[in-house]
LUMRO-484612 format. One record per atom (N, C-alpha, C): residue number from 1; residue in three letters; atom name; x, y, z. Coordinates in steps of 0.1 Angstrom, whole numbers, always signed. Layout:
N
(NUM Ala CA (X Y Z))
...
This chain:
196
(1 Met N (+9 -334 -309))
(1 Met CA (+5 -321 -304))
(1 Met C (+14 -317 -293))
(2 Ala N (+18 -326 -284))
(2 Ala CA (+27 -323 -273))
(2 Ala C (+40 -319 -279))
(3 Asp N (+45 -325 -290))
(3 Asp CA (+58 -321 -296))
(3 Asp C (+58 -307 -301))
(4 Ser N (+46 -303 -307))
(4 Ser CA (+46 -289 -313))
(4 Ser C (+46 -279 -301))
(5 Ala N (+40 -282 -290))
(5 Ala CA (+40 -273 -279))
(5 Ala C (+54 -271 -273))
(6 Arg N (+61 -282 -273))
(6 Arg CA (+75 -281 -268))
(6 Arg C (+84 -273 -278))
(7 Ser N (+81 -273 -291))
(7 Ser CA (+90 -266 -300))
(7 Ser C (+87 -251 -301))
(8 Arg N (+77 -246 -295))
(8 Arg CA (+74 -232 -295))
(8 Arg C (+84 -225 -286))
(9 Pro N (+88 -213 -290))
(9 Pro CA (+97 -205 -281))
(9 Pro C (+90 -201 -268))
(10 Pro N (+97 -200 -257))
(10 Pro CA (+90 -196 -245))
(10 Pro C (+85 -181 -247))
(11 Ala N (+73 -179 -240))
(11 Ala CA (+68 -165 -241))
(11 Ala C (+76 -156 -233))
(12 Arg N (+78 -144 -238))
(12 Arg CA (+86 -134 -231))
(12 Arg C (+77 -125 -223))
(13 Pro N (+81 -122 -211))
(13 Pro CA (+72 -113 -202))
(13 Pro C (+71 -99 -209))
(14 Pro N (+60 -92 -206))
(14 Pro CA (+57 -79 -212))
(14 Pro C (+69 -69 -210))
(15 Ser N (+77 -70 -200))
(15 Ser CA (+88 -61 -198))
(15 Ser C (+98 -61 -210))
(16 His N (+98 -72 -217))
(16 His CA (+107 -72 -229))
(16 His C (+100 -65 -241))
(17 Leu N (+87 -63 -241))
(17 Leu CA (+80 -57 -252))
(17 Leu C (+79 -42 -250))
(18 Val N (+77 -37 -238))
(18 Val CA (+76 -23 -236))
(18 Val C (+85 -18 -224))
(19 Gln N (+88 -6 -224))
(19 Gln CA (+96 -1 -213))
(19 Gln C (+86 +2 -202))
(20 Val N (+87 -4 -191))
(20 Val CA (+78 -3 -180))
(20 Val C (+80 +10 -172))
(21 Pro N (+70 +19 -172))
(21 Pro CA (+71 +31 -165))
(21 Pro C (+71 +29 -150))
(22 Gln N (+80 +35 -143))
(22 Gln CA (+80 +35 -128))
(22 Gln C (+73 +47 -123))
(23 Ala N (+67 +46 -111))
(23 Ala CA (+60 +57 -105))
(23 Ala C (+68 +70 -105))
(24 Ser N (+81 +69 -103))
(24 Ser CA (+89 +81 -102))
(24 Ser C (+91 +87 -116))
(25 Asp N (+88 +79 -127))
(25 Asp CA (+89 +84 -141))
(25 Asp C (+77 +92 -145))
(26 Ile N (+66 +91 -138))
(26 Ile CA (+54 +97 -143))
(26 Ile C (+53 +111 -137))
(27 Pro N (+53 +121 -146))
(27 Pro CA (+53 +135 -141))
(27 Pro C (+39 +137 -134))
(28 Pro N (+39 +146 -123))
(28 Pro CA (+27 +148 -116))
(28 Pro C (+16 +155 -125))
(29 Asp N (+20 +161 -136))
(29 Asp CA (+11 +168 -144))
(29 Asp C (+9 +160 -157))
(30 Phe N (+9 +147 -157))
(30 Phe CA (+7 +138 -169))
(30 Phe C (-6 +141 -175))
(31 Gly N (-6 +144 -188))
(31 Gly CA (-19 +148 -194))
(31 Gly C (-22 +163 -192))
(32 Val N (-34 +166 -195))
(32 Val CA (-39 +180 -193))
(32 Val C (-47 +180 -180))
(33 Pro N (-42 +187 -170))
(33 Pro CA (-49 +186 -156))
(33 Pro C (-63 +191 -157))
(34 Ala N (-72 +183 -150))
(34 Ala CA (-86 +187 -148))
(34 Ala C (-86 +197 -136))
(35 Lys N (-98 +202 -133))
(35 Lys CA (-99 +211 -121))
(35 Lys C (-97 +204 -108))
(36 Val N (-99 +191 -108))
(36 Val CA (-98 +183 -96))
(36 Val C (-84 +177 -96))
(37 Arg N (-78 +178 -84))
(37 Arg CA (-64 +172 -83))
(37 Arg C (-64 +157 -86))
(38 Arg N (-53 +152 -91))
(38 Arg CA (-51 +138 -94))
(38 Arg C (-60 +133 -105))
(39 Val N (-65 +142 -114))
(39 Val CA (-73 +138 -125))
(39 Val C (-67 +146 -137))
(40 Ser N (-66 +139 -149))
(40 Ser CA (-61 +146 -161))
(40 Ser C (-67 +140 -173))
(41 Phe N (-67 +148 -184))
(41 Phe CA (-72 +143 -197))
(41 Phe C (-60 +139 -205))
(42 Val N (-62 +128 -213))
(42 Val CA (-51 +123 -221))
(42 Val C (-57 +122 -235))
(43 Asp N (-51 +129 -245))
(43 Asp CA (-55 +128 -259))
(43 Asp C (-49 +116 -265))
(44 Leu N (-56 +106 -269))
(44 Leu CA (-51 +95 -276))
(44 Leu C (-49 +98 -291))
(45 Gln N (-41 +90 -297))
(45 Gln CA (-38 +92 -311))
(45 Gln C (-50 +87 -319))
(46 Lys N (-55 +95 -328))
(46 Lys CA (-66 +91 -337))
(46 Lys C (-62 +92 -351))
(47 Ile N (-63 +80 -358))
(47 Ile CA (-60 +80 -372))
(47 Ile C (-73 +77 -380))
(48 Thr N (-76 +86 -390))
(48 Thr CA (-88 +85 -397))
(48 Thr C (-85 +83 -412))
(49 Asp N (-91 +74 -418))
(49 Asp CA (-91 +72 -433))
(49 Asp C (-104 +67 -438))
(50 Arg N (-105 +63 -450))
(50 Arg CA (-118 +59 -456))
(50 Arg C (-123 +46 -450))
(51 Arg N (-115 +39 -443))
(51 Arg CA (-119 +26 -436))
(51 Arg C (-125 +29 -422))
(52 Gly N (-124 +41 -417))
(52 Gly CA (-129 +44 -404))
(52 Gly C (-118 +50 -395))
(53 Asp N (-120 +50 -382))
(53 Asp CA (-111 +56 -372))
(53 Asp C (-103 +45 -365))
(54 Leu N (-91 +48 -362))
(54 Leu CA (-82 +39 -354))
(54 Leu C (-77 +47 -342))
(55 Val N (-81 +44 -330))
(55 Val CA (-77 +51 -318))
(55 Val C (-66 +43 -311))
(56 Val N (-55 +49 -308))
(56 Val CA (-43 +42 -303))
(56 Val C (-39 +48 -289))
(57 Ala N (-37 +38 -280))
(57 Ala CA (-32 +42 -267))
(57 Ala C (-19 +34 -264))
(58 Glu N (-8 +40 -261))
(58 Glu CA (+4 +33 -258))
(58 Glu C (+9 +35 -244))
(59 Val N (+14 +24 -238))
(59 Val CA (+19 +25 -224))
(59 Val C (+31 +35 -224))
(60 Gly N (+32 +44 -215))
(60 Gly CA (+43 +53 -214))
(60 Gly C (+40 +66 -221))
(61 Arg N (+32 +66 -232))
(61 Arg CA (+29 +78 -239))
(61 Arg C (+15 +83 -236))
(62 His N (+5 +74 -236))
(62 His CA (-9 +78 -233))
(62 His C (-14 +71 -220))
(63 Ile N (-8 +60 -216))
(63 Ile CA (-11 +53 -203))
(63 Ile C (+1 +53 -195))
(64 Pro N (+1 +59 -183))
(64 Pro CA (+13 +60 -175))
(64 Pro C (+16 +48 -166))
(65 Phe N (+10 +37 -169))
(65 Phe CA (+13 +25 -161))
(65 Phe C (+11 +13 -170))
(66 Val N (+17 +1 -166))
(66 Val CA (+14 -11 -174))
(66 Val C (+1 -16 -169))
(67 Thr N (-8 -19 -179))
(67 Thr CA (-21 -23 -175))
(67 Thr C (-21 -38 -170))
(68 Gln N (-27 -39 -158))
(68 Gln CA (-28 -52 -152))
(68 Gln C (-42 -58 -153))
(69 Arg N (-52 -49 -157))
(69 Arg CA (-65 -54 -157))
(69 Arg C (-73 -44 -167))
(70 Met N (-82 -50 -175))
(70 Met CA (-90 -42 -184))
(70 Met C (-105 -47 -182))
(71 Tyr N (-114 -38 -181))
(71 Tyr CA (-128 -42 -181))
(71 Tyr C (-136 -32 -188))
(72 Ala N (-148 -35 -192))
(72 Ala CA (-157 -26 -199))
(72 Ala C (-171 -26 -193))
(73 Leu N (-176 -14 -192))
(73 Leu CA (-190 -12 -188))
(73 Leu C (-199 -12 -200))
(74 Val N (-208 -21 -201))
(74 Val CA (-216 -23 -213))
(74 Val C (-231 -26 -208))
(75 Asn N (-240 -23 -216))
(75 Asn CA (-254 -26 -214))
(75 Asn C (-259 -20 -200))
(76 Val N (-254 -9 -197))
(76 Val CA (-258 -2 -184))
(76 Val C (-273 +3 -186))
(77 Pro N (-282 -2 -177))
(77 Pro CA (-296 +2 -179))
(77 Pro C (-298 +17 -177))
(78 Glu N (-308 +23 -183))
(78 Glu CA (-311 +37 -182))
(78 Glu C (-313 +41 -168))
(79 Gly N (-307 +52 -163))
(79 Gly CA (-309 +56 -150))
(79 Gly C (-299 +50 -140))
(80 Ser N (-292 +40 -144))
(80 Ser CA (-282 +33 -134))
(80 Ser C (-270 +41 -133))
(81 Glu N (-263 +39 -122))
(81 Glu CA (-250 +46 -119))
(81 Glu C (-240 +35 -116))
(82 Arg N (-227 +38 -119))
(82 Arg CA (-216 +29 -116))
(82 Arg C (-206 +37 -108))
(83 Gly N (-196 +30 -103))
(83 Gly CA (-186 +37 -95))
(83 Gly C (-191 +38 -81))
(84 Gly N (-190 +51 -76))
(84 Gly CA (-194 +53 -62))
(84 Gly C (-184 +48 -53))
(85 His N (-171 +50 -56))
(85 His CA (-160 +46 -48))
(85 His C (-147 +53 -52))
(86 Ala N (-137 +51 -44))
(86 Ala CA (-123 +56 -47))
(86 Ala C (-114 +44 -45))
(87 His N (-101 +46 -50))
(87 His CA (-91 +36 -48))
(87 His C (-80 +41 -40))
(88 Arg N (-74 +33 -31))
(88 Arg CA (-63 +38 -23))
(88 Arg C (-50 +38 -31))
(89 Ala N (-48 +28 -40))
(89 Ala CA (-35 +28 -47))
(89 Ala C (-37 +26 -63))
(90 Leu N (-48 +21 -67))
(90 Leu CA (-50 +18 -81))
(90 Leu C (-51 +31 -90))
(91 Glu N (-46 +30 -101))
(91 Glu CA (-47 +41 -111))
(91 Glu C (-56 +36 -123))
(92 Gln N (-63 +45 -129))
(92 Gln CA (-72 +40 -140))
(92 Gln C (-71 +50 -152))
(93 Val N (-74 +45 -164))
(93 Val CA (-76 +53 -175))
(93 Val C (-90 +49 -181))
(94 Leu N (-99 +58 -182))
(94 Leu CA (-112 +56 -187))
(94 Leu C (-114 +61 -202))
(95 Val N (-119 +53 -211))
(95 Val CA (-122 +57 -224))
(95 Val C (-136 +53 -228))
(96 Val N (-144 +62 -233))
(96 Val CA (-157 +58 -239))
(96 Val C (-155 +55 -253))
(97 Leu N (-157 +42 -256))
(97 Leu CA (-156 +37 -270))
(97 Leu C (-168 +40 -279))
(98 Ser N (-180 +40 -273))
(98 Ser CA (-192 +45 -280))
(98 Ser C (-202 +50 -270))
(99 Gly N (-210 +59 -275))
(99 Gly CA (-220 +64 -266))
(99 Gly C (-215 +76 -258))
(100 Ser N (-220 +78 -246))
(100 Ser CA (-216 +89 -238))
(100 Ser C (-220 +86 -223))
(101 Leu N (-214 +93 -214))
(101 Leu CA (-217 +92 -200))
(101 Leu C (-212 +105 -193))
(102 Gln N (-217 +106 -180))
(102 Gln CA (-212 +117 -171))
(102 Gln C (-203 +110 -161))
(103 Leu N (-191 +116 -159))
(103 Leu CA (-182 +112 -149))
(103 Leu C (-180 +123 -139))
(104 Leu N (-183 +119 -126))
(104 Leu CA (-181 +129 -115))
(104 Leu C (-168 +125 -108))
(105 Val N (-158 +134 -107))
(105 Val CA (-146 +131 -99))
(105 Val C (-145 +141 -88))
(106 Asp N (-140 +136 -77))
(106 Asp CA (-140 +144 -64))
(106 Asp C (-126 +141 -57))
(107 Asp N (-119 +152 -54))
(107 Asp CA (-106 +150 -47))
(107 Asp C (-107 +153 -32))
(108 Gly N (-119 +155 -27))
(108 Gly CA (-120 +158 -13))
(108 Gly C (-122 +172 -11))
(109 Glu N (-119 +181 -20))
(109 Glu CA (-121 +195 -19))
(109 Glu C (-129 +201 -31))
(110 Arg N (-127 +196 -42))
(110 Arg CA (-135 +200 -54))
(110 Arg C (-141 +188 -61))
(111 Gln N (-151 +191 -68))
(111 Gln CA (-157 +180 -77))
(111 Gln C (-158 +186 -91))
(112 Glu N (-158 +177 -101))
(112 Glu CA (-160 +182 -115))
(112 Glu C (-168 +171 -122))
(113 Arg N (-178 +176 -130))
(113 Arg CA (-185 +167 -138))
(113 Arg C (-179 +168 -152))
(114 Ile N (-177 +156 -158))
(114 Ile CA (-170 +155 -171))
(114 Ile C (-179 +147 -180))
(115 His N (-183 +153 -191))
(115 His CA (-191 +146 -201))
(115 His C (-182 +139 -211))
(116 Leu N (-182 +126 -211))
(116 Leu CA (-173 +118 -220))
(116 Leu C (-181 +112 -231))
(117 Gln N (-176 +115 -243))
(117 Gln CA (-182 +109 -255))
(117 Gln C (-172 +108 -267))
(118 Glu N (-160 +114 -266))
(118 Glu CA (-150 +114 -276))
(118 Glu C (-141 +102 -274))
(119 Gln N (-140 +93 -284))
(119 Gln CA (-132 +81 -282))
(119 Gln C (-117 +84 -281))
(120 Ser N (-113 +96 -286))
(120 Ser CA (-98 +98 -285))
(120 Ser C (-94 +107 -273))
(121 Arg N (-104 +109 -264))
(121 Arg CA (-100 +116 -251))
(121 Arg C (-103 +107 -240))
(122 Ala N (-92 +104 -232))
(122 Ala CA (-93 +95 -221))
(122 Ala C (-92 +103 -208))
(123 Val N (-96 +98 -197))
(123 Val CA (-94 +104 -184))
(123 Val C (-85 +95 -175))
(124 Tyr N (-74 +101 -170))
(124 Tyr CA (-65 +94 -162))
(124 Tyr C (-68 +98 -147))
(125 Ile N (-72 +88 -139))
(125 Ile CA (-75 +90 -125))
(125 Ile C (-65 +83 -116))
(126 Arg N (-58 +91 -108))
(126 Arg CA (-48 +86 -98))
(126 Arg C (-55 +81 -86))
(127 Pro N (-48 +76 -77))
(127 Pro CA (-54 +71 -64))
(127 Pro C (-60 +82 -56))
(128 Met N (-70 +79 -47))
(128 Met CA (-77 +87 -38))
(128 Met C (-85 +98 -45))
(129 Val N (-92 +94 -55))
(129 Val CA (-102 +102 -62))
(129 Val C (-115 +95 -62))
(130 Trp N (-126 +101 -56))
(130 Trp CA (-139 +95 -57))
(130 Trp C (-144 +97 -71))
(131 Arg N (-151 +86 -76))
(131 Arg CA (-157 +87 -89))
(131 Arg C (-171 +81 -90))
(132 Glu N (-180 +87 -97))
(132 Glu CA (-193 +82 -100))
(132 Glu C (-196 +84 -115))
(133 Leu N (-202 +73 -121))
(133 Leu CA (-205 +74 -135))
(133 Leu C (-220 +73 -136))
(134 Ser N (-226 +82 -145))
(134 Ser CA (-240 +82 -146))
(134 Ser C (-244 +87 -160))
(135 Cys N (-257 +88 -162))
(135 Cys CA (-262 +94 -175))
(135 Cys C (-257 +86 -187))
(136 Phe N (-257 +73 -186))
(136 Phe CA (-252 +65 -197))
(136 Phe C (-262 +65 -209))
(137 Ala N (-257 +69 -221))
(137 Ala CA (-266 +69 -233))
(137 Ala C (-268 +54 -237))
(138 Pro N (-279 +51 -243))
(138 Pro CA (-281 +37 -248))
(138 Pro C (-269 +33 -257))
(139 Gly N (-264 +21 -255))
(139 Gly CA (-253 +15 -263))
(139 Gly C (-239 +20 -259))
(140 Thr N (-238 +27 -247))
(140 Thr CA (-225 +32 -243))
(140 Thr C (-216 +20 -239))
(141 Val N (-203 +21 -244))
(141 Val CA (-193 +12 -240))
(141 Val C (-181 +20 -234))
(142 Cys N (-178 +18 -221))
(142 Cys CA (-167 +25 -215))
(142 Cys C (-156 +14 -211))
(143 Met N (-144 +16 -216))
(143 Met CA (-133 +7 -213))
(143 Met C (-125 +13 -202))
(144 Val N (-121 +5 -192))
(144 Val CA (-113 +10 -181))
(144 Val C (-100 +2 -181))
(145 Leu N (-89 +8 -181))
(145 Leu CA (-76 +2 -179))
(145 Leu C (-71 +5 -165))
(146 Ala N (-67 -6 -158))
(146 Ala CA (-63 -4 -144))
(146 Ala C (-48 -9 -142))
(147 Ser N (-42 -2 -132))
(147 Ser CA (-28 -5 -129))
(147 Ser C (-26 -17 -121))
(148 Arg N (-37 -22 -115))
(148 Arg CA (-35 -34 -106))
(148 Arg C (-47 -43 -109))
(149 Val N (-45 -56 -104))
(149 Val CA (-56 -65 -105))
(149 Val C (-66 -62 -94))
(150 Tyr N (-78 -68 -94))
(150 Tyr CA (-89 -65 -85))
(150 Tyr C (-84 -69 -71))
(151 Gln N (-85 -59 -61))
(151 Gln CA (-83 -62 -47))
(151 Gln C (-93 -54 -39))
(152 Glu N (-102 -61 -33))
(152 Glu CA (-113 -54 -26))
(152 Glu C (-107 -44 -15))
(153 Ala N (-96 -47 -9))
(153 Ala CA (-91 -39 +1))
(153 Ala C (-86 -25 -4))
(154 Asp N (-84 -24 -17))
(154 Asp CA (-80 -11 -23))
(154 Asp C (-92 -2 -25))
(155 Tyr N (-104 -7 -24))
(155 Tyr CA (-116 +2 -26))
(155 Tyr C (-120 +9 -13))
(156 Ile N (-125 +21 -15))
(156 Ile CA (-132 +29 -4))
(156 Ile C (-146 +31 -10))
(157 Arg N (-156 +25 -4))
(157 Arg CA (-169 +25 -9))
(157 Arg C (-179 +34 -1))
(158 Asp N (-173 +40 +9))
(158 Asp CA (-181 +49 +18))
(158 Asp C (-175 +63 +16))
(159 Tyr N (-184 +73 +13))
(159 Tyr CA (-179 +87 +10))
(159 Tyr C (-173 +93 +23))
(160 Gln N (-179 +91 +35))
(160 Gln CA (-173 +97 +47))
(160 Gln C (-159 +90 +50))
(161 Thr N (-158 +77 +48))
(161 Thr CA (-145 +71 +49))
(161 Thr C (-135 +77 +40))
(162 Phe N (-139 +80 +28))
(162 Phe CA (-130 +86 +18))
(162 Phe C (-126 +100 +23))
(163 Met N (-135 +108 +28))
(163 Met CA (-132 +121 +33))
(163 Met C (-122 +121 +44))
(164 Arg N (-123 +111 +53))
(164 Arg CA (-114 +109 +64))
(164 Arg C (-100 +106 +59))
(165 Glu N (-99 +98 +48))
(165 Glu CA (-86 +92 +44))
(165 Glu C (-79 +101 +33))
(166 Val N (-87 +109 +26))
(166 Val CA (-81 +116 +14))
(166 Val C (-72 +128 +20))
(167 Pro N (-60 +129 +14))
(167 Pro CA (-51 +140 +18))
(167 Pro C (-56 +153 +12))
(168 Thr N (-61 +163 +20))
(168 Thr CA (-66 +176 +15))
(168 Thr C (-61 +187 +24))
(169 Glu N (-63 +199 +19))
(169 Glu CA (-60 +211 +27))
(169 Glu C (-69 +211 +40))
(170 Ala N (-81 +205 +39))
(170 Ala CA (-90 +205 +50))
(170 Ala C (-85 +197 +62))
(171 His N (-76 +188 +60))
(171 His CA (-70 +180 +71))
(171 His C (-60 +189 +79))
(172 His N (-56 +200 +73))
(172 His CA (-47 +209 +80))
(172 His C (-54 +220 +87))
(173 Arg N (-67 +221 +86))
(173 Arg CA (-75 +231 +92))
(173 Arg C (-79 +226 +106))
(174 Ala N (-83 +236 +115))
(174 Ala CA (-88 +232 +128))
(174 Ala C (-101 +224 +126))
(175 Pro N (-104 +215 +135))
(175 Pro CA (-116 +206 +134))
(175 Pro C (-129 +214 +132))
(176 Ser N (-130 +226 +139))
(176 Ser CA (-142 +234 +138))
(176 Ser C (-144 +239 +124))
(177 Gln N (-133 +240 +116))
(177 Gln CA (-134 +246 +103))
(177 Gln C (-137 +235 +92))
(178 Ala N (-134 +223 +95))
(178 Ala CA (-136 +212 +86))
(178 Ala C (-151 +210 +83))
(179 Ser N (-155 +206 +72))
(179 Ser CA (-169 +204 +68))
(179 Ser C (-172 +190 +64))
(180 Asp N (-183 +185 +68))
(180 Asp CA (-188 +171 +64))
(180 Asp C (-195 +172 +51))
(181 Arg N (-198 +184 +46))
(181 Arg CA (-206 +185 +34))
(181 Arg C (-197 +182 +22))
(182 Arg N (-203 +177 +11))
(182 Arg CA (-196 +175 -1))
(182 Arg C (-192 +188 -7))
(183 Pro N (-181 +189 -14))
(183 Pro CA (-177 +202 -20))
(183 Pro C (-187 +206 -32))
(184 Gln N (-186 +218 -36))
(184 Gln CA (-194 +222 -47))
(184 Gln C (-190 +215 -60))
(185 Leu N (-199 +213 -69))
(185 Leu CA (-196 +207 -82))
(185 Leu C (-192 +217 -92))
(186 Val N (-183 +214 -100))
(186 Val CA (-178 +222 -111))
(186 Val C (-180 +214 -124))
(187 Asp N (-189 +219 -133))
(187 Asp CA (-191 +213 -145))
(187 Asp C (-180 +217 -155))
(188 Trp N (-174 +208 -162))
(188 Trp CA (-162 +211 -170))
(188 Trp C (-166 +220 -181))
(189 Lys N (-179 +221 -186))
(189 Lys CA (-183 +229 -196))
(189 Lys C (-187 +243 -191))
(190 Arg N (-190 +244 -178))
(190 Arg CA (-194 +257 -173))
(190 Arg C (-185 +260 -161))
(191 Ser N (-183 +273 -158))
(191 Ser CA (-174 +276 -147))
(191 Ser C (-182 +278 -134))
(192 Glu N (-195 +280 -135))
(192 Glu CA (-202 +283 -122))
(192 Glu C (-204 +270 -114))
(193 Ala N (-205 +272 -101))
(193 Ala CA (-207 +261 -92))
(193 Ala C (-221 +257 -91))
(194 Glu N (-225 +245 -89))
(194 Glu CA (-239 +241 -87))
(194 Glu C (-240 +232 -75))
(195 Pro N (-251 +232 -68))
(195 Pro CA (-251 +224 -56))
(195 Pro C (-253 +209 -59))
(196 Arg N (-249 +201 -50))
(196 Arg CA (-250 +186 -51))
(196 Arg C (-264 +182 -47))
């Protein structure tokens, strides 16, 4: 058995398999921009035939980073929420593989509620975006692709800390004009604002 292990060719690093996108290669408007800055929608390739659907995501075309970590949210109890944080440097692509959920994204000035249920529509979230996931339908599976491995120091878990750190137009206003209130919510299906 040791001889067969020695006769295998050495594994090649992923950089030989795909062209690794660099941060400078990713256009600022990657995907279809959401109403919230640093968030966009990415339509994945969907191939349908008599055997079912095949949804494809490729690095550089649908995912603007090399995935360093993947995890899935499964068996989320009714009424539970996930997220409730922002990342300082990590980028993510979220895809609902089955079921549905509500995603709230917040750039420090605007918020948007996004109803996710289509397997071929992903959401690309750049750094410094607050996110909350709720309203999980029974059996929902949400896959998250991340640009970095888990590092607790990258998380901002307190909303007021996020508001102090996030780069917004509010940071350029006089202190008396800045607000501690959360911004108005904008539902992606409706244009009217609703209170938080």
